[in-house]
C-alpha positions in Angstrom: 195.9 207.9 -74.2 193.9 205.1 -75.0 197.1 202.6 -75.2 198.2 204.0 -71.7 194.8 203.4 -69.9 194.7 199.8 -71.4 198.3 199.2 -70.3 197.1 200.2 -66.7 194.1 198.1 -66.9 196.1 195.2 -67.9 198.3 196.2 -65.0 195.4 196.3 -62.6 194.1 192.8 -63.8 197.7 191.3 -63.1 197.5 192.6 -59.8 193.9 191.6 -59.3 194.7 188.0 -60.5 197.9 187.8 -58.6 196.1 188.8 -55.4 193.2 186.2 -55.7 195.9 183.7 -56.4 197.8 184.6 -53.2 194.4 184.6 -51.3 193.4 181.1 -52.9 197.1 179.8 -51.8 196.8 181.1 -48.5 193.0 179.5 -47.7 194.4 176.4 -49.3 197.3 176.4 -46.9 195.0 177.4 -43.5 192.4 174.2 -44.5 195.5 171.9 -44.9 197.0 173.4 -41.7 193.5 173.1 -39.7 192.8 169.2 -41.2 196.4 168.5 -40.0 195.5 169.9 -36.4 191.9 167.9 -36.2 193.9 164.8 -36.9 196.0 165.5 -33.8 193.2 166.7 -31.6 192.4 164.1 -29.1 189.7 166.1 -27.0 186.6 168.1 -27.4 188.6 171.1 -25.8 191.4 170.6 -28.7 189.2 170.4 -31.6 187.0 173.2 -30.6 189.9 175.5 -29.6 192.4 174.5 -32.0 190.1 173.9 -35.1 186.5 174.6 -34.5 187.7 178.3 -33.8 188.7 178.8 -37.2 185.8 177.3 -39.1 184.3 179.8 -41.9 183.2 179.5 -45.6 186.8 180.5 -46.5 188.4 177.8 -44.7 185.2 175.1 -45.0 183.5 176.2 -48.2 182.1 172.4 -48.8 181.3 171.6 -45.2 184.1 168.8 -45.2 185.8 170.1 -42.4 182.8 171.0 -39.7 181.4 167.7 -40.7 184.6 165.9 -39.7 184.7 168.2 -36.5 181.4 167.1 -35.3 181.8 163.5 -36.2 184.9 163.7 -34.5 183.7 165.3 -31.2 181.2 162.7 -31.0 183.4 159.8 -30.9 185.4 161.4 -28.4 182.4 161.8 -26.3 181.2 158.5 -26.6 184.6 157.4 -25.3 184.4 159.5 -22.6 180.7 158.4 -21.7 181.9 154.9 -22.0 184.6 155.1 -19.6 182.3 157.4 -17.0 184.7 160.3 -17.5 183.4 163.8 -16.7 182.2 165.5 -19.4 182.7 169.2 -18.5 180.1 171.8 -19.6 182.7 174.5 -19.8 184.0 173.2 -23.2 180.8 173.9 -24.7 179.9 177.3 -23.3 182.5 179.5 -25.3 180.1 179.6 -28.5 182.5 177.8 -30.6 180.2 174.5 -31.2 177.6 177.1 -32.0 179.7 178.7 -34.8 180.6 175.2 -36.0 177.0 174.3 -36.3 176.2 177.4 -37.8 179.1 177.5 -40.4 177.9 174.1 -41.9 174.5 174.9 -42.2 175.5 178.0 -44.3 177.3 175.3 -46.9 176.0 174.1 -50.0 174.5 170.8 -49.1 173.2 169.9 -52.7 175.9 170.9 -54.6 177.6 167.2 -54.7 176.7 163.9 -53.6 179.9 164.2 -51.3 177.7 167.4 -49.7 175.0 165.4 -49.1 177.0 162.9 -47.2 178.6 165.4 -45.3 175.5 167.2 -44.0 173.9 163.6 -43.0 176.9 162.6 -41.1 177.0 166.0 -39.4 173.5 165.6 -38.5 174.0 162.4 -37.5 177.1 163.3 -35.5 175.2 166.4 -33.6 172.5 164.1 -32.3 175.0 161.9 -30.7 176.7 164.9 -29.3 173.2 166.5 -28.3 172.6 163.0 -26.2 175.8 162.8 -24.5 176.8 166.4 -23.8 175.6 168.1 -20.4 172.3 169.9 -20.0 173.8 173.3 -20.5 174.0 172.6 -24.2 170.6 173.6 -25.7 168.7 171.8 -28.2 168.8 175.4 -29.9 172.1 174.7 -30.7 171.4 172.3 -33.5 168.4 174.3 -35.1 170.4 175.4 -38.2 170.8 171.8 -39.0 167.8 170.6 -38.0 165.6 173.7 -40.0 167.8 173.3 -42.7 166.5 169.8 -43.6 163.1 171.7 -43.9 164.1 174.2 -46.3 161.8 173.9 -49.5 164.7 174.2 -51.8 166.8 171.9 -50.4 164.0 169.4 -50.1 162.9 169.8 -53.8 166.7 169.0 -54.9 166.9 166.0 -53.0 163.8 164.3 -54.0 164.7 161.0 -55.5 168.7 161.5 -54.8 168.8 160.4 -50.9 170.1 157.0 -50.8 168.6 154.4 -48.4 171.2 154.5 -45.8 170.7 158.3 -46.1 166.9 158.1 -45.0 167.8 155.6 -42.5 170.6 157.7 -41.0 168.0 161.1 -40.8 165.5 159.0 -39.6 167.2 157.6 -36.8 169.0 161.2 -36.1 166.1 162.8 -35.6 164.5 160.1 -33.4 167.5 161.0 -31.1 166.9 164.5 -31.0 163.5 163.4 -29.8 160.0 165.4 -30.1 161.8 168.6 -30.2 163.2 168.0 -33.8 160.4 166.8 -36.7 161.7 164.9 -39.3 160.4 166.6 -42.6 157.7 164.7 -44.1 158.8 164.2 -47.3 161.8 162.5 -45.7 159.7 160.6 -43.7 157.6 159.6 -46.4 160.7 158.6 -48.7 162.1 156.5 -45.6 158.4 155.0 -45.1 158.6 153.7 -48.7 161.9 151.7 -48.2 159.5 149.4 -46.2 163.3 148.3 -44.1 163.0 145.3 -42.3 164.9 146.9 -39.0 164.2 149.7 -36.9 165.8 151.3 -33.7 163.2 152.3 -30.8 165.5 154.9 -29.1 165.8 154.7 -25.4 162.6 152.9 -24.7 164.4 150.2 -22.4 166.7 152.8 -20.4 166.1 153.0 -16.6 164.4 149.3 -16.4 164.7 147.6 -13.2 168.3 146.0 -12.9 169.3 146.8 -16.3 172.8 147.2 -16.0 176.0 145.6 -17.2 176.8 144.6 -13.6 173.7 143.3 -12.4 173.6 141.2 -15.4 177.0 139.7 -14.2 175.6 138.7 -10.8 172.2 137.3 -12.2 173.5 135.4 -15.2 175.7 132.4 -15.7 177.8 133.5 -18.7 180.3 131.0 -20.1 182.9 131.7 -22.6 183.1 128.9 -24.8 184.9 127.5 -27.8 183.4 127.9 -31.3 184.6 126.7 -34.6 185.3 129.4 -37.5 184.6 129.5 -41.3 187.7 128.2 -41.7 187.0 125.4 -39.6 189.5 126.5 -36.8 188.6 125.9 -33.1 188.8 129.3 -31.2 187.9 130.9 -27.8 185.0 132.9 -28.2 185.5 136.3 -27.5 182.3 137.1 -25.8 180.6 135.4 -23.0 177.1 134.1 -23.8 174.1 132.6 -21.6 170.9 131.2 -23.4 167.5 131.7 -21.3 163.7 131.0 -22.0 160.7 129.1 -21.1 160.9 125.4 -20.3 159.9 124.5 -23.5 162.5 126.0 -25.2 165.1 124.3 -27.3 168.9 124.7 -26.8 170.2 127.5 -29.0 173.4 126.8 -31.2 176.1 128.5 -33.4 179.3 128.3 -34.8 179.6 124.3 -33.5 178.4 125.2 -29.6 175.1 124.4 -28.2 173.6 126.0 -25.2 171.2 124.6 -23.2 168.3 126.8 -21.5 169.0 128.6 -18.1 165.7 129.7 -16.4 164.9 133.6 -16.5 166.8 135.8 -14.6 164.9 138.8 -12.9 166.6 141.8 -15.1 165.7 139.5 -18.2 162.0 138.9 -17.2 161.5 142.7 -16.5 162.7 143.4 -20.0 160.8 140.7 -21.6 157.6 141.8 -19.9 158.3 145.5 -20.9 158.6 144.5 -24.6 155.5 142.3 -24.4 153.5 145.7 -23.4 155.3 148.2 -25.7 155.4 145.9 -28.8 152.5 143.0 -28.5 155.3 140.7 -29.0 156.2 137.7 -26.5 159.6 136.2 -26.6 160.0 132.8 -25.4 163.8 132.6 -25.3 166.8 135.2 -24.9 170.5 135.1 -26.1 172.7 137.3 -23.5 175.8 138.6 -24.6 178.5 140.1 -22.7 181.5 141.8 -24.5 184.2 142.5 -21.8 185.6 145.3 -23.3 186.0 147.9 -26.1 187.9 144.9 -28.3 185.0 142.7 -28.5 182.4 142.8 -31.2 180.8 140.6 -33.8 181.4 140.4 -37.4 178.7 140.9 -40.0 176.5 137.9 -39.4 173.1 136.5 -39.6 171.2 134.7 -36.8 171.2 131.0 -37.0 168.0 128.7 -37.7 165.7 131.7 -38.7 162.9 130.1 -40.2 163.0 126.7 -38.5 163.5 126.8 -34.9 163.0 130.9 -34.3 160.9 133.0 -35.6 162.1 136.3 -38.0 161.0 138.6 -35.3 164.1 139.7 -32.9 164.4 142.4 -30.4 167.8 143.4 -29.4 168.6 145.4 -26.3 171.4 147.5 -26.0 173.1 147.8 -22.2 176.1 149.5 -20.9 178.7 151.0 -23.4 177.4 152.9 -26.5 178.7 151.1 -29.9 178.3 151.5 -33.5 175.7 148.7 -34.9 174.8 148.5 -38.7 173.1 146.3 -41.6 174.6 145.6 -44.8 172.8 143.8 -48.1 173.8 140.1 -48.1 176.4 139.7 -51.2 174.5 138.5 -54.2 171.2 140.0 -52.9 169.2 142.2 -55.8 168.9 145.2 -53.4 170.0 148.5 -54.5 171.2 149.8 -51.1 174.7 148.7 -51.3 176.1 151.2 -48.4 175.6 149.9 -45.0 172.9 151.4 -42.6 174.9 152.5 -39.5 173.5 153.7 -36.1 175.0 154.3 -32.7 173.1 152.3 -30.0 172.7 153.8 -26.4 171.8 152.0 -23.2 168.2 151.1 -23.4 167.9 151.2 -27.2 165.8 148.2 -28.9 166.9 147.3 -32.6 164.0 145.3 -34.3 164.5 142.8 -36.9 161.4 141.2 -38.8 160.2 139.8 -42.1 162.8 139.1 -44.3 165.6 141.1 -43.0 167.9 138.3 -42.2 166.9 136.9 -45.6 168.6 140.2 -47.1 170.7 141.7 -44.4 173.8 141.0 -42.0 174.5 142.9 -38.8 177.2 143.9 -36.9 178.4 145.2 -33.8 181.5 147.2 -33.7 184.3 147.2 -31.6 185.0 151.0 -29.8 186.9 153.2 -31.8 188.4 154.9 -29.2 191.7 153.0 -28.0 191.3 154.0 -24.4 187.7 152.8 -24.3 187.7 149.4 -22.3 184.2 149.7 -21.3 182.0 146.5 -21.6 179.0 146.1 -23.2 176.2 143.5 -22.8 173.1 142.9 -25.6 169.6 140.7 -24.8 168.5 139.3 -27.9 164.9 138.1 -27.5 163.7 135.3 -30.0 160.6 133.1 -30.5 160.2 129.9 -30.9 159.1 129.1 -34.8 155.5 127.8 -35.0 155.3 127.3 -38.8 
């Protein structure tokens, strides 16, 4: 009898193991199918209906897929917003977006370094979606994500384990979310201790008079010049530029070209004076950049003649199309934060660089990520004559 029971028990175990294996294979197949579908989903509606609807702990135990979904939706919304395409509120009213956010918040954020990365990228993408989605999408949609960053267990486990680019990304994301979402004190303090020589002031110039690409094109004498590359080739610069400033300001030179000073235009004066009011800094010169389409950007670089002709404080105002902007350590510096600090710049955002920023970091303006994004962008790079 005992032997019979043992045989029956072994049989049950075998059946149980076989069932578990079959379930595991089915879950793996489902995950692969959802990943493949996501790669071929080119609208937010398709992502939500064909992939997001099926998110669960079984299909996304580590939060990889839900993070990718939010990132992909955020990029598509950026393209739609840049191209002035109407973003219909109906695509977000079926509860699927809330389901994705909730499922991601349930995953184990602190299990692996990749889990932390997934959670941060999901939070950054969520703030972009929050910024660009119709008003019908409530700020409460993001509450499971933002509140989880306040979880005591999460904060204790992350203490000392967040890298500099994690901290700057979270700081930026919570700033974009606005006053309704406060960054946890522990993360804010860790960010402050980095003492980074750059910051993004979100939206402070939005709505200023004349602050549009179309108006700048009317007011400013933009030119497209020849420049000399690092390999000593002479090429036509992809962007158009202009240089404005006070009467005493010198020409501005880089890459083998030199621009004579033009008088201040009305829109640029408005921004200059607003920055003086907001920051206490008066800038006597401004480099104006016009990026005519999504294919025009700027590779990693540092601004010329810092500490020689121009002071270390610089303020860059974004106008027009939304683009990604990042800082990375200059090669061969002794800084430990080797991964770049990446932000999304919206119209009216101001990026400030100060102190030793351009001695330690290069910065870049990314080209558009959507192949159909042909929207133009301008930036006003405010500078001050170096006084020694």
